[in-house]
A tleap script that builds the chain and sets N, CA, C and O, in Angstrom:
source leaprc.protein.ff14SB
mol = sequence {
  NMET ALA LEU LYS ASP ASP PHE ASP ALA ALA
  VAL ALA ASN SER ARG ASN LEU SER GLU ARG
  PRO ASP ASN ALA THR LEU LEU LYS ILE TYR
  GLY LEU PHE LYS GLN ALA THR GLN GLY ASP
  ASN THR ALA ARG LYS PRO GLY PHE GLY ASP
  LEU GLU GLY ARG ALA LYS TRP ASP ALA TRP
  SER ALA CYS LYS GLY ARG SER ALA ASP GLU
  ALA MET GLN GLN TYR VAL ASP LEU ILE GLN
  SER LEU CSER
}
set mol.1.N position { 34.921 -40.278 -5.064 }
set mol.1.CA position { 34.762 -40.612 -3.591 }
set mol.1.C position { 34.339 -39.181 -2.801 }
set mol.1.O position { 34.907 -38.116 -3.038 }
set mol.2.N position { 33.441 -39.308 -1.998 }
set mol.2.CA position { 32.788 -38.195 -1.335 }
set mol.2.C position { 33.823 -37.595 -0.298 }
set mol.2.O position { 34.713 -38.284 0.200 }
set mol.3.N position { 33.641 -36.286 -0.021 }
set mol.3.CA position { 34.549 -35.579 0.829 }
set mol.3.C position { 34.528 -36.222 2.269 }
set mol.3.O position { 35.571 -36.315 2.917 }
set mol.4.N position { 33.332 -36.656 2.747 }
set mol.4.CA position { 33.111 -37.282 4.029 }
set mol.4.C position { 34.103 -38.684 4.031 }
set mol.4.O position { 34.838 -39.012 4.962 }
set mol.5.N position { 33.940 -39.362 2.837 }
set mol.5.CA position { 34.827 -40.671 2.768 }
set mol.5.C position { 36.304 -40.269 2.905 }
set mol.5.O position { 37.088 -40.833 3.668 }
set mol.6.N position { 36.616 -39.222 2.080 }
set mol.6.CA position { 38.069 -38.850 2.224 }
set mol.6.C position { 38.539 -38.500 3.644 }
set mol.6.O position { 39.624 -38.851 4.107 }
set mol.7.N position { 37.578 -37.746 4.311 }
set mol.7.CA position { 37.868 -37.258 5.560 }
set mol.7.C position { 38.031 -38.325 6.586 }
set mol.7.O position { 38.916 -38.231 7.437 }
set mol.8.N position { 37.152 -39.407 6.536 }
set mol.8.CA position { 37.229 -40.677 7.408 }
set mol.8.C position { 38.473 -41.351 7.081 }
set mol.8.O position { 39.137 -41.814 8.008 }
set mol.9.N position { 38.900 -41.474 5.810 }
set mol.9.CA position { 40.108 -42.096 5.455 }
set mol.9.C position { 41.456 -41.454 6.044 }
set mol.9.O position { 42.412 -42.091 6.487 }
set mol.10.N position { 41.323 -39.944 5.950 }
set mol.10.CA position { 42.441 -39.155 6.502 }
set mol.10.C position { 42.454 -39.280 8.019 }
set mol.10.O position { 43.558 -39.287 8.565 }
set mol.11.N position { 41.454 -39.370 8.697 }
set mol.11.CA position { 41.255 -39.613 10.169 }
set mol.11.C position { 42.097 -40.916 10.461 }
set mol.11.O position { 43.023 -40.941 11.272 }
set mol.12.N position { 41.712 -41.909 9.774 }
set mol.12.CA position { 42.471 -43.206 9.984 }
set mol.12.C position { 43.867 -43.210 9.637 }
set mol.12.O position { 44.681 -43.886 10.266 }
set mol.13.N position { 44.179 -42.472 8.648 }
set mol.13.CA position { 45.712 -42.323 8.225 }
set mol.13.C position { 46.414 -41.494 9.200 }
set mol.13.O position { 47.612 -41.654 9.434 }
set mol.14.N position { 45.715 -40.637 9.755 }
set mol.14.CA position { 46.437 -39.719 10.876 }
set mol.14.C position { 47.012 -40.503 11.986 }
set mol.14.O position { 48.003 -40.122 12.610 }
set mol.15.N position { 46.406 -41.557 12.217 }
set mol.15.CA position { 46.917 -42.469 13.301 }
set mol.15.C position { 48.108 -43.394 12.996 }
set mol.15.O position { 48.702 -44.006 13.884 }
set mol.16.N position { 48.441 -43.466 11.626 }
set mol.16.CA position { 49.299 -44.204 11.146 }
set mol.16.C position { 50.481 -43.503 10.359 }
set mol.16.O position { 51.109 -44.080 9.471 }
set mol.17.N position { 50.719 -42.235 10.760 }
set mol.17.CA position { 51.756 -41.552 10.054 }
set mol.17.C position { 53.233 -42.143 10.474 }
set mol.17.O position { 53.484 -42.554 11.607 }
set mol.18.N position { 54.048 -42.122 9.524 }
set mol.18.CA position { 55.245 -42.777 9.742 }
set mol.18.C position { 56.174 -41.992 10.630 }
set mol.18.O position { 57.164 -42.531 11.124 }
set mol.19.N position { 55.852 -40.638 10.857 }
set mol.19.CA position { 56.552 -39.749 11.821 }
set mol.19.C position { 55.581 -38.965 12.451 }
set mol.19.O position { 54.590 -38.515 11.876 }
set mol.20.N position { 55.913 -38.767 13.857 }
set mol.20.CA position { 54.969 -37.867 14.511 }
set mol.20.C position { 55.099 -36.396 14.150 }
set mol.20.O position { 56.215 -35.880 14.203 }
set mol.21.N position { 54.075 -35.709 13.799 }
set mol.21.CA position { 54.217 -34.305 13.522 }
set mol.21.C position { 54.507 -33.507 14.652 }
set mol.21.O position { 54.176 -33.905 15.769 }
set mol.22.N position { 55.215 -32.185 14.457 }
set mol.22.CA position { 55.534 -31.386 15.523 }
set mol.22.C position { 54.176 -30.908 16.204 }
set mol.22.O position { 53.082 -31.091 15.670 }
set mol.23.N position { 54.339 -30.306 17.377 }
set mol.23.CA position { 53.155 -29.853 18.147 }
set mol.23.C position { 52.261 -28.853 17.325 }
set mol.23.O position { 51.038 -28.995 17.305 }
set mol.24.N position { 52.846 -27.919 16.703 }
set mol.24.CA position { 52.095 -26.926 15.957 }
set mol.24.C position { 51.221 -27.567 14.892 }
set mol.24.O position { 50.095 -27.137 14.638 }
set mol.25.N position { 51.780 -28.626 14.266 }
set mol.25.CA position { 51.076 -29.257 13.225 }
set mol.25.C position { 49.861 -30.191 13.849 }
set mol.25.O position { 48.735 -30.289 13.362 }
set mol.26.N position { 50.363 -30.875 15.078 }
set mol.26.CA position { 49.271 -31.562 15.756 }
set mol.26.C position { 48.090 -30.610 16.197 }
set mol.26.O position { 46.909 -30.939 16.081 }
set mol.27.N position { 48.473 -29.512 16.665 }
set mol.27.CA position { 47.307 -28.599 16.957 }
set mol.27.C position { 46.551 -28.202 15.831 }
set mol.27.O position { 45.333 -28.076 15.959 }
set mol.28.N position { 47.127 -27.977 14.698 }
set mol.28.CA position { 46.399 -27.639 13.511 }
set mol.28.C position { 45.427 -28.791 13.002 }
set mol.28.O position { 44.285 -28.570 12.598 }
set mol.29.N position { 45.963 -29.932 13.064 }
set mol.29.CA position { 45.096 -31.226 12.800 }
set mol.29.C position { 43.900 -31.279 13.822 }
set mol.29.O position { 42.746 -31.459 13.433 }
set mol.30.N position { 44.216 -31.121 15.097 }
set mol.30.CA position { 43.156 -31.130 16.136 }
set mol.30.C position { 42.119 -30.038 15.913 }
set mol.30.O position { 40.950 -30.332 16.165 }
set mol.31.N position { 42.413 -28.769 15.456 }
set mol.31.CA position { 41.679 -27.667 15.264 }
set mol.31.C position { 40.824 -27.988 14.176 }
set mol.31.O position { 39.620 -27.796 14.345 }
set mol.32.N position { 41.292 -28.522 12.904 }
set mol.32.CA position { 40.506 -28.722 11.841 }
set mol.32.C position { 39.565 -29.961 12.052 }
set mol.32.O position { 38.453 -29.950 11.526 }
set mol.33.N position { 39.956 -30.965 12.763 }
set mol.33.CA position { 39.058 -31.999 13.003 }
set mol.33.C position { 37.895 -31.614 13.814 }
set mol.33.O position { 36.768 -32.008 13.515 }
set mol.34.N position { 38.146 -30.787 14.929 }
set mol.34.CA position { 37.007 -30.258 15.751 }
set mol.34.C position { 36.063 -29.375 14.895 }
set mol.34.O position { 34.841 -29.507 14.970 }
set mol.35.N position { 36.669 -28.453 14.062 }
set mol.35.CA position { 35.839 -27.676 13.237 }
set mol.35.C position { 34.902 -28.511 12.263 }
set mol.35.O position { 33.716 -28.278 12.031 }
set mol.36.N position { 35.627 -29.459 11.781 }
set mol.36.CA position { 34.910 -30.390 10.762 }
set mol.36.C position { 33.754 -31.044 11.453 }
set mol.36.O position { 32.621 -30.959 10.978 }
set mol.37.N position { 34.015 -31.721 12.604 }
set mol.37.CA position { 33.038 -32.454 13.204 }
set mol.37.C position { 32.022 -31.791 14.196 }
set mol.37.O position { 30.935 -32.316 14.439 }
set mol.38.N position { 32.423 -30.637 14.744 }
set mol.38.CA position { 31.610 -29.944 15.715 }
set mol.38.C position { 31.334 -28.541 15.412 }
set mol.38.O position { 30.554 -27.931 16.143 }
set mol.39.N position { 31.909 -27.936 14.376 }
set mol.39.CA position { 31.593 -26.496 14.064 }
set mol.39.C position { 32.379 -25.524 14.992 }
set mol.39.O position { 33.347 -25.954 15.619 }
set mol.40.N position { 32.013 -24.300 15.091 }
set mol.40.CA position { 32.623 -23.295 15.788 }
set mol.40.C position { 32.886 -23.577 17.235 }
set mol.40.O position { 31.961 -24.093 17.864 }
set mol.41.N position { 33.967 -23.326 17.836 }
set mol.41.CA position { 34.243 -23.457 19.237 }
set mol.41.C position { 33.303 -22.554 20.068 }
set mol.41.O position { 33.322 -21.332 19.921 }
set mol.42.N position { 32.495 -23.163 20.927 }
set mol.42.CA position { 31.697 -22.429 21.863 }
set mol.42.C position { 32.060 -22.669 23.357 }
set mol.42.O position { 31.475 -22.126 24.294 }
set mol.43.N position { 33.029 -23.489 23.464 }
set mol.43.CA position { 33.453 -23.906 24.838 }
set mol.43.C position { 34.096 -22.781 25.566 }
set mol.43.O position { 34.608 -21.878 24.903 }
set mol.44.N position { 34.121 -22.745 26.839 }
set mol.44.CA position { 34.900 -21.729 27.660 }
set mol.44.C position { 36.307 -22.061 27.593 }
set mol.44.O position { 36.723 -23.219 27.551 }
set mol.45.N position { 37.107 -20.921 27.585 }
set mol.45.CA position { 38.601 -21.201 27.368 }
set mol.45.C position { 39.102 -21.584 28.686 }
set mol.45.O position { 38.784 -20.948 29.691 }
set mol.46.N position { 39.990 -22.753 28.723 }
set mol.46.CA position { 40.431 -23.321 29.807 }
set mol.46.C position { 41.314 -22.139 30.654 }
set mol.46.O position { 41.602 -21.062 30.133 }
set mol.47.N position { 41.677 -22.490 31.967 }
set mol.47.CA position { 42.271 -21.614 32.668 }
set mol.47.C position { 43.867 -21.729 32.373 }
set mol.47.O position { 44.352 -22.584 31.632 }
set mol.48.N position { 44.599 -20.744 33.061 }
set mol.48.CA position { 45.994 -20.557 32.752 }
set mol.48.C position { 46.774 -21.952 33.077 }
set mol.48.O position { 47.679 -22.399 32.373 }
set mol.49.N position { 46.306 -22.522 34.181 }
set mol.49.CA position { 46.995 -23.800 34.460 }
set mol.49.C position { 46.882 -24.997 33.518 }
set mol.49.O position { 47.634 -25.967 33.618 }
set mol.50.N position { 45.937 -24.899 32.618 }
set mol.50.CA position { 45.789 -25.952 31.690 }
set mol.50.C position { 46.353 -25.570 30.381 }
set mol.50.O position { 45.600 -25.080 29.540 }
set mol.51.N position { 47.708 -25.760 30.107 }
set mol.51.CA position { 48.437 -25.215 29.027 }
set mol.51.C position { 47.979 -26.078 27.743 }
set mol.51.O position { 47.787 -25.500 26.674 }
set mol.52.N position { 47.821 -27.368 27.856 }
set mol.52.CA position { 47.318 -28.157 26.796 }
set mol.52.C position { 46.068 -27.790 26.401 }
set mol.52.O position { 45.854 -27.505 25.222 }
set mol.53.N position { 45.120 -27.755 27.322 }
set mol.53.CA position { 43.746 -27.347 26.969 }
set mol.53.C position { 43.699 -25.963 26.355 }
set mol.53.O position { 42.973 -25.753 25.384 }
set mol.54.N position { 44.364 -25.121 26.828 }
set mol.54.CA position { 44.329 -23.756 26.202 }
set mol.54.C position { 44.873 -23.776 24.655 }
set mol.54.O position { 44.355 -23.103 23.764 }
set mol.55.N position { 45.945 -24.612 24.478 }
set mol.55.CA position { 46.637 -24.597 23.093 }
set mol.55.C position { 45.522 -25.253 22.178 }
set mol.55.O position { 45.252 -24.727 21.098 }
set mol.56.N position { 44.840 -26.459 22.626 }
set mol.56.CA position { 43.808 -26.994 21.819 }
set mol.56.C position { 42.732 -26.048 21.578 }
set mol.56.O position { 42.335 -25.879 20.425 }
set mol.57.N position { 42.202 -25.393 22.586 }
set mol.57.CA position { 41.191 -24.396 22.415 }
set mol.57.C position { 41.461 -23.251 21.420 }
set mol.57.O position { 40.600 -22.870 20.627 }
set mol.58.N position { 42.683 -22.726 21.496 }
set mol.58.CA position { 43.094 -21.699 20.553 }
set mol.58.C position { 43.197 -22.326 19.121 }
set mol.58.O position { 42.829 -21.737 18.105 }
set mol.59.N position { 43.721 -23.548 19.148 }
set mol.59.CA position { 43.842 -24.267 17.739 }
set mol.59.C position { 42.383 -24.363 17.029 }
set mol.59.O position { 42.212 -24.035 15.855 }
set mol.60.N position { 41.432 -24.812 17.808 }
set mol.60.CA position { 40.070 -24.919 17.371 }
set mol.60.C position { 39.424 -23.527 17.043 }
set mol.60.O position { 38.799 -23.344 15.999 }
set mol.61.N position { 39.589 -22.672 17.881 }
set mol.61.CA position { 39.170 -21.306 17.669 }
set mol.61.C position { 39.697 -20.575 16.460 }
set mol.61.O position { 39.028 -19.736 15.857 }
set mol.62.N position { 40.885 -20.916 16.140 }
set mol.62.CA position { 41.637 -20.404 14.924 }
set mol.62.C position { 40.900 -20.780 13.607 }
set mol.62.O position { 41.116 -20.140 12.578 }
set mol.63.N position { 40.045 -21.803 13.645 }
set mol.63.CA position { 39.292 -22.375 12.595 }
set mol.63.C position { 37.924 -21.804 12.492 }
set mol.63.O position { 37.180 -22.121 11.563 }
set mol.64.N position { 37.596 -21.021 13.369 }
set mol.64.CA position { 36.189 -20.401 13.518 }
set mol.64.C position { 35.784 -19.733 12.095 }
set mol.64.O position { 36.471 -18.929 11.465 }
set mol.65.N position { 34.591 -20.217 11.753 }
set mol.65.CA position { 33.941 -19.616 10.484 }
set mol.65.C position { 34.139 -20.353 9.359 }
set mol.65.O position { 33.571 -20.058 8.307 }
set mol.66.N position { 34.903 -21.307 9.459 }
set mol.66.CA position { 35.131 -22.403 8.308 }
set mol.66.C position { 33.873 -23.158 8.309 }
set mol.66.O position { 33.228 -23.233 9.355 }
set mol.67.N position { 33.458 -23.735 7.212 }
set mol.67.CA position { 32.355 -24.646 6.922 }
set mol.67.C position { 32.908 -25.996 7.271 }
set mol.67.O position { 34.126 -26.176 7.270 }
set mol.68.N position { 32.100 -26.911 7.556 }
set mol.68.CA position { 32.563 -28.298 7.906 }
set mol.68.C position { 33.210 -28.848 6.705 }
set mol.68.O position { 34.220 -29.524 6.899 }
set mol.69.N position { 32.786 -28.670 5.446 }
set mol.69.CA position { 33.369 -29.117 4.309 }
set mol.69.C position { 34.691 -28.509 3.996 }
set mol.69.O position { 35.599 -29.166 3.485 }
set mol.70.N position { 34.796 -27.215 4.314 }
set mol.70.CA position { 36.142 -26.588 4.031 }
set mol.70.C position { 37.116 -27.072 5.094 }
set mol.70.O position { 38.269 -27.277 4.714 }
set mol.71.N position { 36.813 -27.288 6.390 }
set mol.71.CA position { 37.558 -27.773 7.336 }
set mol.71.C position { 37.984 -29.243 7.110 }
set mol.71.O position { 39.096 -29.643 7.453 }
set mol.72.N position { 37.030 -30.053 6.504 }
set mol.72.CA position { 37.362 -31.490 6.172 }
set mol.72.C position { 38.352 -31.487 5.015 }
set mol.72.O position { 39.282 -32.293 4.990 }
set mol.73.N position { 38.159 -30.599 4.072 }
set mol.73.CA position { 39.151 -30.562 2.912 }
set mol.73.C position { 40.451 -30.218 3.318 }
set mol.73.O position { 41.438 -30.819 2.894 }
set mol.74.N position { 40.517 -29.203 4.185 }
set mol.74.CA position { 41.865 -28.697 4.804 }
set mol.74.C position { 42.611 -29.911 5.594 }
set mol.74.O position { 43.807 -30.173 5.459 }
set mol.75.N position { 41.757 -30.565 6.389 }
set mol.75.CA position { 42.235 -31.725 7.151 }
set mol.75.C position { 42.765 -32.803 6.259 }
set mol.75.O position { 43.840 -33.324 6.557 }
set mol.76.N position { 42.098 -33.195 5.168 }
set mol.76.CA position { 42.554 -34.068 4.271 }
set mol.76.C position { 43.882 -33.765 3.539 }
set mol.76.O position { 44.809 -34.557 3.366 }
set mol.77.N position { 43.810 -32.513 3.153 }
set mol.77.CA position { 45.102 -32.061 2.500 }
set mol.77.C position { 46.395 -32.019 3.420 }
set mol.77.O position { 47.536 -32.243 3.018 }
set mol.78.N position { 46.061 -31.722 4.617 }
set mol.78.CA position { 47.148 -31.658 5.597 }
set mol.78.C position { 47.607 -33.111 5.901 }
set mol.78.O position { 48.808 -33.384 5.893 }
set mol.79.N position { 46.708 -33.994 6.157 }
set mol.79.CA position { 47.172 -35.490 6.330 }
set mol.79.C position { 47.916 -35.907 5.142 }
set mol.79.O position { 48.993 -36.485 5.294 }
set mol.80.N position { 47.464 -35.680 4.010 }
set mol.80.CA position { 47.933 -36.251 2.807 }
set mol.80.C position { 49.459 -35.596 2.645 }
set mol.80.O position { 50.383 -36.280 2.206 }
set mol.81.N position { 49.614 -34.362 2.996 }
set mol.81.CA position { 51.019 -33.748 2.896 }
set mol.81.C position { 51.965 -34.369 3.948 }
set mol.81.O position { 53.183 -34.219 3.852 }
set mol.82.N position { 51.380 -35.083 4.974 }
set mol.82.CA position { 52.261 -35.504 5.987 }
set mol.82.C position { 52.498 -37.103 5.667 }
set mol.82.O position { 53.390 -37.693 6.275 }
set mol.83.N position { 51.829 -37.669 4.874 }
set mol.83.CA position { 51.844 -38.990 4.503 }
set mol.83.C position { 53.055 -39.384 3.602 }
set mol.83.O position { 53.177 -40.543 3.205 }
savepdb mol mol.pdb
quit
C-alpha cells in the first residue's frame, strides 16, 4: 500500500478515534497534516488575541523542513498509536 493511501486512511481514522486526544496531541496531528498537505508554514503568525490560531500556527511551524512523505509517515504512525 502506498504512503498516500496509508495517509488517507489515517486521516479517515483520525475522525473515528475511540477517545479524543489531549490538546498537545491534537496540535501535533494538525501540524503534521498541514506539513504533509501544504509544506512549510508561510502564513503570518496570528495576533495575541487568537490563542487557538497561534497554537495551530506554532504546531505547523514546528514541522518546518520535513518532507511531505516524512510528515505523512509521522502522521500515520501517530494515528495508529492512538487507535
